[in-house]
C-alpha positions as CSV (number, residue, x, y, z in Angstrom):
1,X,0.2,0.1,-0.2
2,X,1.4,3.5,-0.7
3,X,0.5,6.7,0.9
4,X,0.7,10.3,-0.3
5,X,3.8,12.1,1.2
6,X,3.3,14.6,4.1
7,X,1.7,17.8,2.8
8,X,-1.2,20.3,3.7
9,X,-3.8,18.8,0.8
10,X,-3.1,15.2,2.3
11,X,-3.3,16.5,5.8
12,X,-7.0,18.2,5.1
13,X,-8.1,15.0,3.4
14,X,-7.3,12.8,6.3
15,X,-8.6,15.2,8.7
16,X,-11.9,15.6,7.1
17,X,-12.1,11.7,6.3
18,X,-11.6,11.1,10.1
19,X,-14.3,13.3,11.2
20,X,-16.7,12.2,8.8
21,X,-16.0,8.5,9.6
22,X,-16.2,8.4,13.5
23,X,-18.9,10.0,15.8
24,X,-17.9,12.3,18.8
25,X,-19.7,10.2,21.7
26,X,-19.6,9.4,25.3
27,X,-21.5,6.0,25.0
28,X,-18.8,4.0,26.7
29,X,-18.5,6.4,29.7
30,X,-22.3,6.3,30.1
31,X,-21.8,2.7,29.9
32,X,-19.1,2.4,32.5
33,X,-16.9,0.3,30.1
34,X,-14.4,2.7,28.6
35,X,-11.4,0.9,27.5
36,X,-8.7,3.6,28.0
37,X,-6.9,5.8,25.8
38,X,-3.8,3.8,25.0
39,X,-3.3,3.7,21.2
40,X,-4.1,-0.3,21.2
41,X,-7.4,0.4,22.9
42,X,-8.4,3.3,20.8
43,X,-7.4,1.6,17.5
44,X,-9.3,-1.5,18.0
45,X,-12.5,0.4,19.4
46,X,-12.4,2.8,16.1
47,X,-10.4,0.9,13.7
48,X,-11.6,-2.5,14.5
49,X,-15.5,-1.6,15.5
50,X,-16.3,1.2,13.7
51,X,-17.2,3.3,16.9
52,X,-16.2,6.8,17.8
53,X,-15.3,8.5,21.2
54,X,-14.5,11.8,22.7
55,X,-11.5,14.1,22.2
56,X,-8.7,11.8,24.1
57,X,-9.5,8.9,22.0
58,X,-9.7,11.1,18.6
59,X,-6.3,12.7,19.5
60,X,-4.5,9.8,20.3
61,X,-5.6,7.9,17.2
62,X,-5.1,10.6,14.6
63,X,-1.9,11.9,16.1
64,X,-0.3,8.3,16.0
65,X,-1.7,7.9,12.2
66,X,-0.2,10.9,11.4
67,X,3.3,10.0,12.9
68,X,3.1,6.8,11.1
69,X,2.8,8.8,7.9
70,X,5.5,11.0,8.5
71,X,4.2,14.2,9.8
72,X,5.5,16.2,12.8
73,X,3.0,16.3,15.5
74,X,2.5,17.8,19.0
75,X,-0.4,16.8,21.4
76,X,-1.6,19.9,23.4
77,X,-4.4,20.3,25.8
78,X,-7.1,23.0,26.4
79,X,-10.1,24.3,28.2
80,X,-13.6,24.2,27.0
81,X,-15.1,27.2,28.6
82,X,-13.8,27.5,32.5
83,X,-13.4,23.6,32.9
84,X,-10.0,21.8,33.4
85,X,-7.7,21.3,30.7
86,X,-9.4,18.1,29.4
87,X,-9.5,18.8,25.5
88,X,-7.1,17.4,23.5
89,X,-5.8,18.7,20.3
90,X,-2.9,18.1,17.7
91,X,-0.7,20.6,16.4
92,X,0.7,19.7,12.9
93,X,4.0,20.9,11.1
94,X,3.8,20.6,7.5
95,X,5.0,22.6,4.6
96,X,6.8,25.0,6.6
97,X,3.6,25.6,8.7
98,X,2.0,25.0,12.0
99,X,-1.7,24.0,11.8
100,X,-4.4,22.9,14.6
101,X,-6.0,19.6,14.0
102,X,-9.1,19.0,16.2
103,X,-10.6,15.8,15.3
104,X,-12.3,15.2,18.7
105,X,-14.6,18.4,19.3
106,X,-18.3,17.8,19.4
107,X,-18.8,20.2,16.5
108,X,-15.2,19.6,14.8
109,X,-13.6,21.7,12.4
110,X,-13.4,19.7,9.0
111,X,-10.0,20.6,8.1
112,X,-6.8,21.8,10.1
113,X,-6.6,25.3,10.5
114,X,-3.3,27.4,10.4
115,X,-1.8,28.3,13.5
116,X,-1.4,32.1,13.1
117,X,-3.5,34.9,15.1
118,X,-6.8,35.6,13.1
119,X,-6.4,32.9,10.8
120,X,-10.0,32.5,9.2
121,X,-11.2,29.5,7.0
122,X,-14.7,28.3,6.0
123,X,-15.2,24.5,5.6
124,X,-18.0,23.7,3.4
125,X,-19.8,26.7,4.8
126,X,-18.9,26.5,8.4
127,X,-16.6,29.4,9.6
128,X,-14.0,29.4,11.7
129,X,-11.3,31.5,13.5
130,X,-8.1,31.4,15.5
131,X,-6.8,34.0,17.8
132,X,-3.8,34.1,20.1
133,X,-4.7,35.3,23.4
134,X,-2.8,36.3,26.8
135,X,-3.6,33.8,29.1
136,X,-0.7,32.3,31.5
137,X,3.1,32.2,31.0
138,X,3.1,31.3,27.4
139,X,0.9,31.6,24.1
140,X,-2.7,30.4,24.2
141,X,-4.9,30.0,21.2
142,X,-8.8,30.3,21.0
143,X,-10.7,28.4,18.5
144,X,-13.9,30.2,17.9
145,X,-16.7,29.5,15.3
146,X,-19.2,31.9,13.4
147,X,-22.8,31.2,14.8
148,X,-26.0,33.2,14.5
149,X,-24.1,36.3,13.6
150,X,-21.3,36.2,15.9
151,X,-18.2,34.5,16.8
152,X,-18.8,31.7,19.5
153,X,-16.0,30.3,21.5
154,X,-15.3,26.6,21.1
155,X,-12.3,26.0,23.3
156,X,-8.7,27.5,24.2
157,X,-5.6,25.6,24.4
158,X,-2.0,26.2,25.6
159,X,1.7,25.4,24.3
160,X,2.7,23.6,27.5
161,X,4.3,20.2,26.9
162,X,1.9,17.2,27.2
163,X,3.3,13.8,28.4
164,X,1.3,10.4,27.8
165,X,0.4,10.6,31.5
166,X,-1.1,13.8,30.8
167,X,-3.7,12.4,28.8
168,X,-4.4,9.4,30.8
169,X,-5.1,11.7,33.6
170,X,-7.4,13.9,31.8
171,X,-9.3,10.9,30.6
172,X,-9.7,9.5,33.8
173,X,-11.0,12.3,35.3
174,X,-13.2,13.1,32.3
175,X,-14.8,9.5,32.4
176,X,-15.1,9.0,36.2
177,X,-15.7,12.3,37.7
178,X,-19.3,11.9,39.3
179,X,-20.6,15.5,38.6
180,X,-18.8,16.0,34.9
181,X,-21.2,16.3,32.0
182,X,-19.9,13.3,30.4
183,X,-21.3,11.2,33.3
184,X,-24.6,12.7,33.3
185,X,-25.8,13.3,29.7
186,X,-25.6,11.5,26.2
187,X,-23.7,13.3,23.4
188,X,-23.5,11.9,20.1
189,X,-22.5,14.1,17.2
190,X,-21.5,13.6,13.6
191,X,-20.7,15.5,10.3
192,X,-22.9,14.7,7.8
193,X,-22.9,16.1,4.1
194,X,-24.4,19.6,4.5
195,X,-25.4,19.2,8.2
196,X,-24.1,18.4,11.6
197,X,-26.3,16.4,13.7
198,X,-26.2,16.3,17.6
199,X,-28.0,14.0,19.9
200,X,-28.2,14.2,23.6
201,X,-30.8,12.2,25.5
202,X,-33.3,14.6,25.4
203,X,-32.8,16.6,22.3
204,X,-31.9,16.7,18.4
205,X,-29.9,19.5,17.1
206,X,-29.3,19.8,13.2
207,X,-27.2,22.8,12.1
208,X,-26.8,23.7,8.2
209,X,-24.3,26.4,7.2
210,X,-26.0,29.8,6.7
211,X,-29.5,28.3,7.9
212,X,-31.3,28.8,11.2
213,X,-30.5,26.0,13.7
214,X,-32.9,23.3,14.3
215,X,-33.6,21.9,18.0
216,X,-36.4,20.0,19.4
217,X,-37.0,17.2,21.8
218,X,-36.9,13.7,20.8
219,X,-39.9,11.6,20.6
220,X,-40.6,8.6,22.5
221,X,-38.7,6.0,21.0
222,X,-36.6,7.9,18.6
223,X,-33.2,7.9,20.2
224,X,-32.6,4.2,18.9
225,X,-33.6,5.0,15.4
226,X,-31.4,8.0,15.4
227,X,-28.3,6.1,16.5
228,X,-29.0,3.6,13.8
229,X,-29.0,6.4,11.0
230,X,-26.0,7.8,12.4
231,X,-24.1,4.6,12.0
232,X,-23.3,3.6,15.5
233,X,-22.1,0.0,15.3
234,X,-23.6,-1.2,19.0
235,X,-24.1,-4.8,19.8
236,X,-27.8,-5.5,20.8
237,X,-26.6,-5.9,24.5
238,X,-24.8,-2.6,24.3
239,X,-27.8,-0.7,22.9
240,X,-30.1,-2.0,25.5
241,X,-27.9,-1.1,28.0
242,X,-27.3,2.4,26.9
243,X,-31.3,2.9,26.4
244,X,-32.1,1.9,30.0
245,X,-29.0,4.3,31.1
246,X,-30.6,7.2,29.2
247,X,-34.0,6.5,30.6
248,X,-32.4,7.2,34.1
249,X,-30.9,10.3,33.2
250,X,-34.4,11.8,31.8
251,X,-36.2,13.6,34.6
């Protein structure tokens, strides 16, 4: 098998293929059976079973694949709102530039964005912007998306070194701390052609570039149908357990 040499165009194609193939979700966290964030565990889950996951899993797999293909990558951690540093992104050096790859955010960018202050890109009608911000002793970067006529903060990451143990600790907190949102609501999102679909245990949200956001409550029994439509390959036992867990989350 041959691979295209490391380049911006190849990186763009790899990133978009990844975010379109794999869901962002916290299903295993809700089922109390998360396999962890070792490369072997993530590869078996994503590549072996076609499942998705959350940011640590996406970043571990995507960074390892890029390194295998000859890219120079760095893992970095960031914050979503005022939370702890529990979002993981990948910075890639290619063709003399640094780019932010973010395959594991709930509404991920489709392609990497140049890591320069004020960089703005449109991906299939979705607009994103990066800004350098004064936060802490080193440089930090905010990723924003254009929504309803204004820029909305997605997350902020810094340039502090990230060791493998940092990823393990962040994952452990995110998947086990009792009050964290990953433990208390379903999150399942996917980029589809021309739209982005987001599910919780109570609502369905559909966004299309340049159009009003559709947001409504789920109908009785609809969640199982939507999980199938988004292509989440659950076993019958996993599906039954998830639906029981979701029923416990509803008021």
